[in-house]
N, C-alpha and C positions, 0 to 999 in steps of 0.2 A: 393604812396610811405609810407604815414603815416600809411596807416592800416599796410602794410607789415613790416613796423619798429616795429610798435605795437605787431602784431604776433611774427616777431622773438624775440624780446624781451621779450614777455611773456614765451615762449618756451625756454628759458634761464634761466630764474628765475623762473619761477611757474610750468613748464611742464618738459618735457624730451626730450633734443634736440638731446640725443644720438640716439633715436630711428629714426630720419631722416639721420642717417648712413646706416640704414638697409631696404633703400627701394629696392623693387625688378624690375627687367629689364629683359625684354626678346624680342629677336628679330626675325621678320619673314622677309624674303630677296628672292623675287624673280629673276629668272636668265633663260633666255632664251635659250635653248639647240639649238645649231647651227650645221651642217654639215661641213664637212672639208672644201667644198666650199664657205661656208660662209653664205648661206641660212637657214631658218628656216628647224630645224630637223624634217624628216618627219616618224622617227621609232617611237615605241611606248616606253612609258616610258620603262625604263630598268627594268627587271624583278629582277634583283640583287639588285636594290636598295629598293624592297618589294614592297606593295601595295599601291598605290595611296590612296585607299581608308582608309586604317586605321593604316598606321605608323604614329606614333605621330610626328615626325620630319621631315620627307621626305615624300612630296607630289606634288602635280600639281596644279596651278591655274587655270586659263579660257584654256588653252591650253594644248594638250599631251605634248609638247615641253617646257611649262612655268613650272620649277620647282619652287618649293617654299620649301625654308630650313627655318624650325623653331627652335629655340633653347627653353630650359626650361628656368624658371625664376630663376635668380641670384641675389644676393644681392651685386654685383660687375659687373659693366657694361663689364669687362675686361674679367671676366669667361665666360658670354655669348658671346663675342666675340671668345674666344677661342675655346668654343664649334662650333660655325659657321665654323670655319677654319676647324676642324675636319671635320664636314659635307661636306663642299669642296673637302676636301681630301678624303672623303671615297667615294664621287659621280665621283671624277676624276678615281679611280681605276677600274670604272665600264662604263666609257665611251670608247665606241671604234670607234676612229676616228672622234670623235665630240668633240665641247669645249663648254663652257660657256659665252655668250656675257657679255661684261664688260659695258655695258651703259643701259640705262633705256629704250631710245628708240630704237625699233628693227632693225636689218639688214636688208637684202634684203628681199622685200615682192614681191614674183611673185603673187599676188591676194590674194582675200578672199578663195579661195576654195583650196589653198596652207596652209592655216594654221590650223591643225588639231583640233580639239574641245577633251579636255579633256574624258578619257573612266575609268568608275570607276567599271567595272565587270556586272554580270547579275543581281545582287540582286537589288529588288525595290530603296535600299536607293542609291545604284552605279546608276542606271540609272536616278534616280531623280536629283544626281547632274550633269549627263551628259544632262539630257532635260533643266534644269536651263542655263547651258553654250551655250547651241542650241539658247535658247530664247535671250541670250543678242547678239548672233551674229545677230540674225534678228532682233532686235529693235535698234540696235546700230554700227552694223558691226562689224566682227570679228577683222580688224587691230588694231583698240584702244586697244582689251581686251589683245594685247600680250604686251603693253607697263609694265615695269617691275617695282617696287620699292622696299622700305625697310620701314618697319613698326617698330616702337619703342613703346614697351609696358611698361607702367611704374605703379607702386601702392606702396604707402608707406606701410608699415607693418600693419598687424590688429592690433598689440597693440598698434597702434598710435592713433587710433580712441577712445577710452574710456577717455585716456588721454585728447585728444584734445576736446573731449566732455565736458569736464570741464572747460577749459579755456574759450570756445567760447559760455558756458552757455547751451548747448544742453542735453538732459535728454533721448533721443532715439538716442542709438548710430548710428544703421544703417539708421536713419533720418539724422543725422549730416553728415555722410559718402556720402551718395547720393546728399544731399544737395551741400557739399563743391566740389564733383567730377565734378557736373555739372556746379559749378561755374568755377571749373577750365577748362571745356571743352571750356564753353563760353569765357575766356580769351586766351585758345589755338586758338579761333577761332577768336577774335580779333587782335591777334599780332601774326598771323599765317603767313603772309606773311614774317616775318624776318626767317622763314627757307628758302624757295627758295632762299630769295636773299643769307643767308649765306652758303648754301648746294646744290642748284639747280645746277644740272650739264647737262641739255640738252637743248642749247641754239641752237643747229641744228640737223637737221635730213635728212636722205636719201629721196632723191626725191621719190623713190619707196613707200614711207611709204602713199602718198597720193593717192596712187591706182588707178591712172589715174585722180583724182577729178581735178577741176581749183585749182591753188596757191592762197593760200587767199593772200590778198593785201599786209599786214605786213610782209611777209615772202620775202626775198632778196636770188639772187644766189650766193651760196658761191663759187662754183664751178660747174661744170657741171653736177657731182651727187648727190649736198647737197645744201639744203635750211636752210636758216639762219636768224635770227635777231640779230643785232649787239649788243644791250644789253641786250639781254635775260639772263634770269637765267634757267628758266625750262619752255619750251614748254609743257612737260610732264602734268604741272599745269595751262598750257593756254588753248585757244580755239580750238587747235586741239588734246589736250589729254585730260586727267581727269580736270573737272572743276566744282566746287560748281552750277554754273547755269544750268547743263545741264538737272535737272528734273524740271526746271521753264517752261519749254512749256509743260508740261503734268502734271502741277499742284501739283507737290510733293515739300515739304519742310518741313524739319523735324524740329520741335520744341526743343530747347535747355532749356528753362526755368524752366524746373525741370523734373523729370525721368520721373513721370505719365504723363505730356504732351508729352514726347519724345517718349514714350512707343504706347501713344495713336495715336500719329500722322503716327507713320509707321505702326500701325493695321489697320488705316484708308485707307493707300496709298495701302496696300495688299490687301484688301477687296472691293476696288472700282474699277468697270470695266472702262476701257478706248477705246474709240473708236478708236484711232489709232492702237492699237496693237490687239484689236478686227479683223481688217482686216489683219492680220497676220495670223488668224486662231489658233486654241490651236491643235487639233488633227485633222491632214489633211491626207486622204488616209490611215489612221491606224498608223500612225506617228504623233509623238508630235513633235510641232515645237515650243513650251514654255508651261511653266509647267500652266498657267492660261494668261486670256488676262487682268489682272488688272494693275493697274499704275503701282505696283511692284512686279515682282514675288514672292519674299521672302526679306526679311529685309536685306540681303546683297547688293540687287541691287542699294540700295540709297546709292552714293556715298558722303561722306563727308570725309572731312581731318581730322577729330578726331571722334573717336567714344566710346561712354561708353561700358563694355565690362563684361561679367561675363560668367565663365566655364559652358560648355554645359554637359546635359545629354544627353543620346543616342537619337538622333533624336528629340530634343526639340529645340524648336523656339526661338531663340535669345530675342523676346519681352517677352517670358514667364518667361526665366531665369531672366532677369533684374527686371520684375514685381514681380517675387516669393523672389529673393534671393539679389536683389540690385546690384550696381556696385562693382565687383571686382578688374577692373583696367581700364587706360584708354589707347586707341591706337590713337597715333600718326601716319599717314599716309601719309604725304606730302614731304617725304624725295625719292630723285633721289638717283640711284645709281651711286657712285662715281667713276668712272674709273681710277681715280689714287690709289684706295685702292683696294687690291686684293679681299675683302671680300665686296666690294662698300660701306664700312664706317668704320670709324676710332675711333680710342680709345679718341682722344680729341673731337671728335664731339660728343660722348656718354655722357662724362662727361658733356657737355655743354647742351645737350638735356635734362639731368637727372636735371640739374640745373634750367633749363627753364621753364620744368615742374613743379618742385617743385614750382619757384616763382609764377607760374599760379595758383596754388593750393593754397596758404597762401595769395595770393592778395585777396582784397572785389572784389566783380563780380555782377554788376548789371543786372536785366535781359536785353534780346536782344529786340529791337523795330525794327518795319519792315525797318525803315530808316537806323539802323546801319547795318543790313542785306546786304541791297543794297552797304553800303560802304565796308563792309567784302569782298564781291564778287570782288568789283570795285576793291581795294587795291590788292588782289590775284592777279586778271588779268593783273594790272598794273605792277605788280614786275615780273612776271612770262614772260612777254613780254619786259619790258622796265627798268627790276630792277637795270642796272648798270647806267644809262641813268644820265649824270651829271645834279643838281638841280631837279631831279625827286620828286614831292611832293604827297603825299597821302590824303586821308581825315579823319578827324577823328572829331566826333560831329558835321560834319556838317561845318569842318572848315580846309583848306588846314594847312598840314604841311609837311615839308621837310622829306623826308624818313631817312636821315643821323641823323637829330634831334631826330626823334620818335626812330630810331635803339639806338641812345646813352642811352636815356632814359631806355630804356628795359635793355641796358644791364647795366645800373648802379643798377636798380633794381635787376638783377641775380647776380651781384656782391657780394652784400651783402649775399645773399642765398648760395652762392660759399665759401664765408668765412665758415659759420657756417658748410658746409658738409666737408670742410676742416680740421676744427677743430675736428670733429668726428672721419675722416679716418684718419689722419694724412698726412703730406704733403701739398702740394699746386696744387695739379693735376687741380682741379676745377676751382683754381683762374687763373690759367695759360690757362685754355681752353678758360674763359671768356676773358682774355686779347688778345689772339690771335684772337677772333670775334670783337673786337674792331679795330684791325688791318684791318681786311677784310672791314669794314665800312669806315673806312680813306682813304683805298686804295682798288678800287673793282677789281683792276687787280689779287689781292689776292684769289677773289672766286674760285671755281672749273669750273664754267662756261668760265669765263675771262681766265681760264688759258688752259682751253681747245680749244678755237677758237685761242690761241696765239701759242701752239703748233701745231694745224692743217697749221696755216698759215706758223710756221718757217719750218716745213716738208714739206709743200707742198702737204697736203694729204686733201682728203675730210672727211666727218664723216665717211662715211665705212671703208676708211683706217685707221685712228687717232682709232677706235674702233675694229678693228681686230687685230690692232700691239698690244694695250693694253690686248685683251684677251688672246692672246698667251703669252705675258709676264706672265699674271695670271695662264695660264695654265702650264705653265714651272715651276712656282714654286709649284704649288700644286700636280703636278705630282710628283717633287721630295722631296716632303715632306713624313713623314711617321709617323702613328698613335701609339699611346701606345698599348702595347698588350690588357688592359684593355678596351681602347675604340673602338679597334679592333673588340673584342670579343662582347661588347656590341651592336653595329651598328649590327654586322652580325645577332646577335641574334635577334634584332628588326626588321630587314628586315622579315626574317623567320617565327615570332611570327604573322607576318602583313599579308603575303599571306596566313597564317593557320587561321587567323581571318575572312579573307573576305571570304574564303571557308566556314567558319561556318555561317556566314550571308547570304550567297547565299543558303545554304542548309535549313535553320531556315525560311525562306521566306513560308509564307501560304497564301498569297493574292495576287491576279493579281493586276499589276501597276494602274488599275483605282480604284481599291478599295483601295490601298495604299495610294496614292494621296488625294482621296476624305477624308482618315480617318487623314492625316496628315493635310489638312487644315480647317476640321470641328474641330480640337483639340483646345486646348487653346493657 
């Protein structure tokens, strides 16, 4: 807190605190496309939405049915939320008898084979994206890959860094930027358990999600169709969904103590053969099963709740972009889709996340040691599965600390930053957002995870019934909504241009796929 207080005071007396009112926010939100009867849609990505390979804002993630909505970066989170609403409205114009699932955990899953892998056309670049996803399915199973989430992308304005370098005594602007963004990432990892506590919205799951596998001992039966944990916040972030520990068994753990170390750790994993993946085979009977048999096929395979990011050139590797141009923004990936919000995320939540990330940037951040990495993983797993449990304690620096006490400390820190943001933007939206999170710490029944279970009990419905009901409510709202003429024309133009761009890429290919992949992996 002393470091944070000093930084805030220096920004206001010696720096330019007004710059913090112009941080950039972008959103990425995945939504599973579902058929009228409620299962995963088996139809191709709607052509009217454009090319999933080249459209800047509408694409797919793992599955052909897993839509990904991307917004431009704005200096006001509400503008990003408005754009996300327009994208949803546009998609609903082109869904014929289908809908978008309102939760992170998928609907009825009828086996791995019934999850269609994303298709991106006949170009080498498109086939590479498809093969990468085929490889994920072989390595981890397809069911886990259709879990959806929200990513919150944040950066301070570029004009902030020369000013901040003067305050902290740095002479190299890029070095200062990379150093402090990596410190921010370490703090987000340390305190990241707060995100699933406050915003986790996956305490239950359809039994079909287990795809016939034995039910884990920690899961209880809610009803004949639904499994849950009484105090869970985010099963998505627990041991049946995404988790930081997933790569430990295969020897992958990224380094976050500097950008150079981070890049080196990922490059090592991408280039190191893995016997367990070699058993899958790479190209079998003329068909690719994965891009390679290394620990990671590409950088994106490494799951982390936070990532340093840089804008990419055509077919540029993320590690190359980071090494060449440093960190452009930070991506927070631990957000569940909130079924109570039509876009899966709300305005107050975005205000708090901006405050939280800026707090983590301005605070001091020591290097991560092995013991603390283990604490981070354990704390995240505890909160994912038992976050609302009365008296729950976490571990910090080898000592037990009550979750509520630690959360109160974090919110005190955020409150100071919220006041600064309110001063710069006017009003009290940021302080109000932090205050609401305090209420959820005092009363866990206010969290989305608790509200979800409460509503399921009140209505006598399982996970599927709850999610389908909310999905239909959101569908009705977006179907009735109208786009401005300008936004309608913009999205129509982007869809058409993306299809033309994909055709140009396919026509320009002058290599066979084997040569293309060899050249890609041999490059920097």
